[in-house]
C-alpha positions in Angstrom: 22.5 159.7 96.8 26.2 161.1 97.2 24.7 164.4 97.4 22.0 163.6 100.0 22.4 165.7 102.9 20.7 165.5 106.4 18.3 168.2 107.9 20.1 171.2 109.3 21.2 170.9 112.6 19.7 173.6 114.7 21.5 175.3 117.6 21.5 172.9 120.7 19.4 174.9 123.4 20.1 174.8 126.8 23.0 172.6 127.0 25.6 175.5 127.0 26.5 174.4 123.3 28.0 176.9 120.8 27.2 174.6 117.8 25.8 176.4 115.1 23.3 175.0 112.3 25.3 173.3 109.4 24.6 171.2 106.5 26.0 167.7 107.1 26.6 165.3 104.1 25.7 161.5 104.3 29.1 160.7 102.4 32.5 162.0 102.6 33.9 159.6 100.4 32.7 157.5 97.2 35.0 154.3 98.0 32.9 152.1 99.7 34.6 149.4 102.0 34.6 145.9 100.7 36.8 143.1 101.9 39.9 143.7 99.8 40.2 147.7 99.6 40.6 148.4 103.4 43.7 150.6 102.8 42.3 152.9 100.3 38.8 153.2 101.8 40.5 154.1 105.3 42.9 156.8 103.6 39.7 158.4 101.8 37.6 158.4 104.7 40.2 159.9 107.1 40.5 162.8 104.7 37.1 163.1 104.4 36.2 163.2 108.3 39.5 165.5 109.0 37.9 167.9 106.4 35.0 168.0 108.5 37.1 168.5 111.9 35.8 165.0 113.4 39.2 163.0 113.2 39.5 162.7 116.9 36.2 160.7 117.0 37.7 157.8 115.3 41.2 158.0 116.7 39.7 157.9 120.5 41.3 161.4 121.2 37.9 163.0 122.0 36.2 160.4 124.3 32.6 160.7 125.5 31.9 163.2 128.5 29.7 162.5 131.3 26.1 162.5 130.4 25.7 165.4 132.6 28.4 167.5 131.2 27.2 170.2 129.2 29.4 169.3 126.1 27.4 165.9 126.2 24.6 166.8 123.5 27.6 168.4 121.2 29.7 165.4 121.5 26.8 163.2 120.9 25.7 165.2 118.0 29.1 165.2 116.2 30.0 161.4 117.1 26.5 160.6 115.2 27.4 162.4 112.0 30.6 160.3 112.3 28.8 157.1 112.5 26.7 158.3 109.6 29.8 158.5 107.4 31.0 155.0 108.3 27.8 153.5 107.9 27.3 155.0 104.4 30.9 154.3 103.6 30.7 150.4 103.9 29.2 147.7 101.8 25.6 146.5 102.5 27.1 143.0 104.0 29.4 145.0 106.4 26.8 147.7 107.6 25.4 145.0 110.4 28.6 144.4 111.7 28.9 148.3 112.9 25.3 149.4 113.1 24.9 148.8 116.8 28.2 150.2 117.7 27.6 153.1 120.4 30.3 155.2 119.1 32.1 156.0 116.0 35.6 154.9 117.8 34.1 151.5 118.3 32.8 151.2 114.6 36.2 152.3 113.2 38.2 150.0 115.6 36.0 146.9 114.6 36.5 147.8 111.1 40.3 148.0 111.5 40.6 144.8 113.4 38.5 142.6 110.7 40.0 144.3 107.5 43.2 146.2 108.4 45.3 143.4 109.7 49.1 143.8 108.7 51.8 141.3 107.7 48.9 138.8 106.4 51.3 136.6 104.7 48.8 135.4 102.3 47.7 138.8 101.3 50.9 139.9 100.7 51.5 137.3 98.5 48.3 138.0 96.3 49.4 141.5 96.1 52.9 140.8 94.9 51.6 138.3 92.4 49.1 141.1 91.1 52.2 143.5 90.9 54.1 141.0 88.9 51.4 140.4 86.4 50.1 143.7 86.0 50.8 145.0 82.2 50.1 148.5 80.5 47.8 146.7 77.9 45.5 149.3 76.2 45.5 151.8 79.1 47.6 155.0 79.2 50.6 155.3 80.8 49.2 157.4 83.8 46.5 154.6 84.2 48.9 151.8 84.5 51.5 154.1 86.8 48.3 154.6 89.1 47.6 150.9 89.1 51.0 150.3 90.4 51.2 152.9 93.1 47.9 151.9 94.3 49.5 147.9 94.5 52.6 149.3 96.0 50.8 151.2 98.8 48.9 148.6 99.8 52.4 146.2 99.7 53.7 148.6 102.1 51.0 149.1 104.4 51.5 145.0 104.9 55.1 145.0 105.0 56.1 148.2 106.8 58.5 146.9 109.6 60.1 149.2 112.4 64.0 149.3 111.0 66.6 149.3 114.0 69.3 150.9 111.9 68.2 153.8 109.7 70.8 153.3 107.1 69.9 149.7 106.5 66.3 151.1 106.1 67.6 153.9 103.2 69.5 150.9 101.5 66.4 148.8 101.4 64.0 151.5 100.1 66.9 152.5 97.5 66.8 149.0 96.0 63.0 148.3 96.3 62.4 151.3 94.3 64.6 150.5 91.6 62.9 147.0 91.5 59.6 149.1 91.0 61.0 150.8 88.3 62.2 147.8 86.7 58.6 146.6 87.1 57.0 149.7 85.7 59.4 149.7 82.8 59.0 145.8 82.0 55.0 146.4 82.0 55.1 149.1 79.1 53.8 148.5 75.5 56.5 147.5 72.9 56.1 150.9 71.2 58.0 152.4 74.4 61.0 150.4 73.5 63.2 153.4 72.7 62.7 155.3 75.6 62.9 152.2 77.8 66.4 151.1 76.2 67.6 154.8 77.0 66.9 154.7 80.5 68.1 151.2 81.0 71.4 152.2 79.2 72.1 155.0 81.5 75.0 154.5 84.1 72.5 155.5 86.9 68.8 154.9 86.3 66.5 157.9 87.6 64.0 158.0 90.3 60.7 156.3 89.4 59.0 160.0 89.1 61.4 160.9 86.5 61.1 157.7 84.7 57.4 158.0 84.6 57.9 161.7 83.4 59.9 160.6 80.4 57.6 157.8 79.0 54.5 159.9 79.6 56.2 162.6 77.9 57.2 159.9 74.7 53.5 158.9 75.1 52.2 162.4 74.3 54.7 163.0 71.6 53.4 160.1 69.8 50.0 160.9 70.2 50.7 164.3 68.7 52.6 162.8 66.0 49.6 160.6 65.3 47.3 163.4 64.9 49.5 165.5 62.6 49.7 162.4 60.1 46.3 161.5 60.0 45.4 165.1 59.0 48.2 164.9 56.3 50.3 167.6 58.0 53.7 165.3 58.4 56.8 167.4 58.8 58.7 164.8 56.7 56.4 164.9 53.9 56.3 168.7 53.9 60.4 168.6 53.9 60.3 166.2 50.9 57.8 168.2 48.8 59.9 171.2 49.6 63.4 169.9 48.7 61.8 168.3 45.5 60.3 171.7 44.4 63.7 173.4 44.9 65.8 170.9 43.1 63.7 171.0 40.3 63.6 174.7 40.1 67.5 175.0 40.2 67.7 172.4 37.5 65.4 174.5 35.3 67.3 177.7 36.3 70.7 176.4 35.9 71.3 176.6 32.1 69.9 177.1 28.5 69.8 173.5 28.2 69.1 170.9 30.8 68.3 167.4 30.2 66.7 165.2 33.0 65.0 161.9 32.9 62.2 160.4 35.0 59.5 157.4 35.3 56.4 158.5 33.8 53.0 156.6 32.9 54.3 156.9 29.1 57.7 155.3 30.0 60.8 157.3 29.9 60.3 160.6 29.5 63.3 163.5 28.8 62.3 167.2 29.4 64.3 169.7 27.4 64.2 173.5 28.0 65.8 175.7 25.2 65.1 179.1 24.6 62.1 179.0 27.2 60.4 176.4 25.3 59.3 173.4 26.8 59.1 170.1 24.6 58.3 166.8 25.9 59.5 163.5 24.0 58.0 160.1 25.1 61.3 157.9 23.4 60.0 154.4 24.7 56.4 154.6 23.9 56.0 153.2 20.1 52.3 153.9 19.7 52.4 157.5 20.1 49.5 159.6 18.7 50.2 161.4 15.6 47.4 163.7 16.0 45.3 165.6 18.8 42.4 163.6 18.1 43.9 160.0 18.7 41.0 158.0 19.9 43.0 155.9 22.2 41.5 155.6 25.6 44.3 157.2 27.3 43.8 160.2 25.3 40.0 160.5 25.7 40.0 161.8 29.3 42.7 164.2 28.8 42.7 168.0 27.3 43.7 168.4 24.0 47.0 170.2 24.9 47.9 167.3 27.1 47.0 164.1 25.1 49.7 161.7 24.2 51.8 162.7 21.4 50.8 166.0 21.0 53.3 168.9 20.3 51.7 172.0 21.8 52.9 171.7 25.4 54.7 174.6 25.0 51.4 176.5 24.8 50.3 176.1 28.4 52.1 177.6 31.5 55.2 175.7 32.8 53.6 174.6 36.0 50.7 173.1 34.6 53.0 170.9 32.6 54.9 170.0 35.7 52.0 168.9 37.1 51.3 166.5 34.3 54.2 164.6 34.7 
């Protein structure tokens, strides 16, 4: 288990050591080494070991002292801690390759030789091929960008050459990061076409971090707008309803006689206001009910004052009449 702990290390007696008791975890990283992830594994393990103050044991900067040295017991104990971390962080099929090594430095060195080879042409080809084939798909912008960054770091590990001219190196990386920006933009979903076009139409394209920030901001904006629309709080709809309401009020308050036409369930309807009395006349429906008791199906579900053909709409409040139409 990741949270398993070794027994508390007691003070070493009779050796001149000042090592105090401490709880030593079995794992310092959740990444387990396989045949394809040496770069990410080694980076994570170095961070974990450094946080425990034991990095010198894998770099060879702290070799084993003589067995009669007072520090021998302390060194052996600390080196064993690092060996436990190494063994627990590799896959089961790799563990036998390092299990019988005498020091943590030997374990680290053999793993680097076997899986950390640089300038491997086949591996470089595989990495570049996977980069060009990578697409956002259903993942978020952050997840897609992180996947690209991981591939780019792995590619840099295998293609990092020593440059004789610093200016040539700077020009190379400037072009390389521009190409990587194009790969990132090209792998986005079509819904980001607008922000992609804006970035590509710039006289000078921004850096990859700024490009990512703009795309990620657009993703957040789209998510917020989608939530608002799903809850019926679209700003566009609100403005439209407000504009229609204001226009209707201005028409009714402008003069003593106002005529307006609109489509309605009953056909073309004309509304006229005169002397504060509202009357609605349907001039296109030739089958008007002559009395409020018209048995037509359209009238059965309406109150008497609202039934087709009635002349008593002026008895209702004005805002209820408008709701009818």
